[in-house]
C-alpha positions in Angstrom: 130.1 50.5 66.0 130.3 48.5 62.7 129.5 44.9 62.0 129.7 43.4 58.5 128.9 39.8 57.5 129.0 38.5 54.0 126.5 35.7 54.2 125.6 32.7 52.2 127.0 32.9 48.7 124.6 30.9 46.6 127.0 29.0 44.3 130.5 30.1 45.0 132.4 32.1 47.6 133.8 34.7 45.4 136.8 36.5 47.0 138.6 38.0 44.0 139.4 41.7 43.7 136.2 42.4 41.7 133.9 41.0 44.4 132.7 44.4 45.5 132.4 46.1 42.1 129.5 48.3 41.3 126.6 46.8 39.4 125.2 44.3 41.8 121.4 43.9 41.6 119.3 43.7 44.7 116.5 41.2 44.8 113.2 43.0 44.2 110.8 40.3 43.1 110.9 41.6 39.5 114.4 41.1 38.1 115.3 37.5 37.2 118.8 36.6 35.9 119.0 35.8 32.3 121.8 34.5 30.0 122.7 38.1 29.2 123.4 38.7 32.8 126.4 36.4 32.9 128.8 39.2 31.9 132.1 37.8 32.9 134.4 37.2 29.9 134.6 33.6 31.0 131.1 32.9 29.8 131.1 30.6 26.9 128.7 28.3 25.0 130.4 25.9 22.6 130.4 22.2 21.7 134.2 22.2 22.1 133.9 22.7 25.9 135.0 19.6 27.8 133.3 20.4 31.1 130.3 22.5 32.0 130.5 24.9 34.9 128.5 27.6 36.6 129.6 30.5 38.8 126.6 32.6 39.7 127.6 35.2 42.4 124.7 35.6 44.8 125.2 37.2 48.2 123.4 37.9 51.3 125.1 40.8 53.1 124.4 42.1 56.6 126.0 45.3 57.8 125.2 48.3 60.0 126.8 51.4 61.2 125.2 53.2 64.1 125.9 54.7 67.5 125.3 52.7 70.7 122.2 54.7 71.3 120.8 54.1 67.9 121.6 50.4 68.2 119.8 50.2 71.5 116.6 51.5 70.1 116.8 49.8 66.7 114.7 46.7 66.2 114.0 46.6 62.5 117.2 45.6 60.6 115.4 44.7 57.4 117.2 47.3 55.3 120.6 46.2 56.7 120.2 42.7 55.1 120.7 42.8 51.3 120.4 39.9 48.8 122.2 40.6 45.5 123.2 39.1 42.2 126.5 40.3 40.6 126.4 40.0 36.8 129.9 41.4 36.3 131.6 38.4 37.8 129.0 35.7 37.1 129.8 33.2 34.3 128.6 29.9 32.8 130.4 27.6 30.6 128.2 25.2 28.7 128.4 22.8 25.8 125.1 23.8 24.3 122.2 26.3 24.8 120.0 23.8 26.6 122.6 23.3 29.3 123.1 27.1 29.5 119.4 27.5 29.9 119.3 25.0 32.7 122.1 26.8 34.5 120.2 30.1 34.2 117.2 28.5 35.8 119.2 27.1 38.6 120.6 30.6 39.2 117.1 32.0 39.4 116.3 29.4 42.0 119.4 30.2 43.9 118.7 34.0 43.9 115.2 33.4 45.3 116.5 30.9 47.8 119.0 33.5 49.0 116.2 36.0 49.4 114.2 33.5 51.4 117.1 33.2 53.8 117.6 36.9 53.8 114.0 37.2 55.0 114.5 34.5 57.6 117.4 36.4 58.9 115.5 39.7 59.0 112.7 37.9 60.8 115.0 36.4 63.4 116.9 39.7 64.0 113.6 41.5 64.5 112.3 38.8 66.9 115.5 38.4 68.9 116.9 42.0 69.1 116.4 43.5 72.6 117.3 47.0 73.9 120.3 45.6 75.7 121.4 43.1 73.2 125.1 42.9 72.4 126.3 44.1 69.0 127.1 40.6 68.0 123.6 39.3 68.9 123.2 38.2 65.2 126.0 35.6 65.3 123.9 32.6 66.4 121.3 33.5 63.9 123.9 33.8 61.1 125.5 30.5 62.1 122.2 28.6 62.1 120.8 30.0 58.9 124.1 29.7 57.1 124.2 26.0 57.8 120.5 25.5 56.9 120.9 27.4 53.6 124.1 25.6 52.6 122.4 22.2 53.2 119.3 23.2 51.2 121.3 24.6 48.3 123.7 21.7 48.2 120.8 19.2 48.2 119.1 21.1 45.3 122.3 21.2 43.4 122.8 17.5 43.6 119.1 16.4 43.2 118.5 18.6 40.1 121.9 18.1 38.6 122.4 21.8 38.6 119.0 22.4 37.0 119.1 19.7 34.4 116.2 17.9 36.1 113.9 20.7 35.1 110.6 19.4 36.6 112.2 18.8 40.0 113.9 22.2 39.9 110.5 23.9 39.1 108.9 22.1 42.1 111.7 23.2 44.4 111.6 26.7 43.1 107.9 27.0 43.6 108.3 25.9 47.2 110.8 28.6 47.7 108.5 31.3 46.2 105.7 30.1 48.4 107.9 30.5 51.5 109.0 33.9 50.4 105.3 34.9 50.2 104.8 33.7 53.8 107.2 36.3 55.0 105.7 39.5 53.6 106.9 41.7 56.5 110.5 40.9 55.9 111.4 42.2 52.5 114.3 44.8 52.5 112.0 47.8 52.5 109.2 46.4 54.7 108.3 47.4 58.2 107.2 44.4 60.3 103.8 44.7 61.8 103.9 45.0 65.6 102.3 42.1 67.5 99.4 43.0 69.6 99.9 42.0 73.2 97.8 39.0 74.3 95.9 38.8 77.5 98.6 36.5 78.8 101.2 39.2 78.1 99.1 41.6 80.0 99.1 39.3 83.0 102.9 38.8 82.9 
């Protein structure tokens, strides 16, 4: 069976022919997007620009390919959820270097926010997957987190004016980093710790 879901694009829903090109960078807690990573030919910084714009292509993708038997006994889907940034199709258009820098910082925030919701999804999949779950068991999780993410990103976009309110963006970004740190078992390569049964579980 195969299920694929392209989940929660951070700034734009990019559906062009290059959307699945090679060169996407998975979140690893080390890489942070910089100005040099907006590699689309559309990237431009010039005082002649009439309108600033930002298109940073961040994705959370969930997919798996396994037999019915494998699916039945699989509980940890951490490595099936990937959070990526795609430099090849990301671009910014800014009237000056200060605005460009603000856009880059908002992209860093968006990338970390996407990883946070990737971890939330991994956690929920781990907690809610049962041996006899249907193959589409993830759908309610996806719908709920998709909405939550969209609201949070949109609010940050408006409140910080896409990064131009730097102090506020820094506060929001730190909150996201703190939340990521609270989900250490749900990075892409992590193995969640098994819960020890409580006495109440033993009685049930």
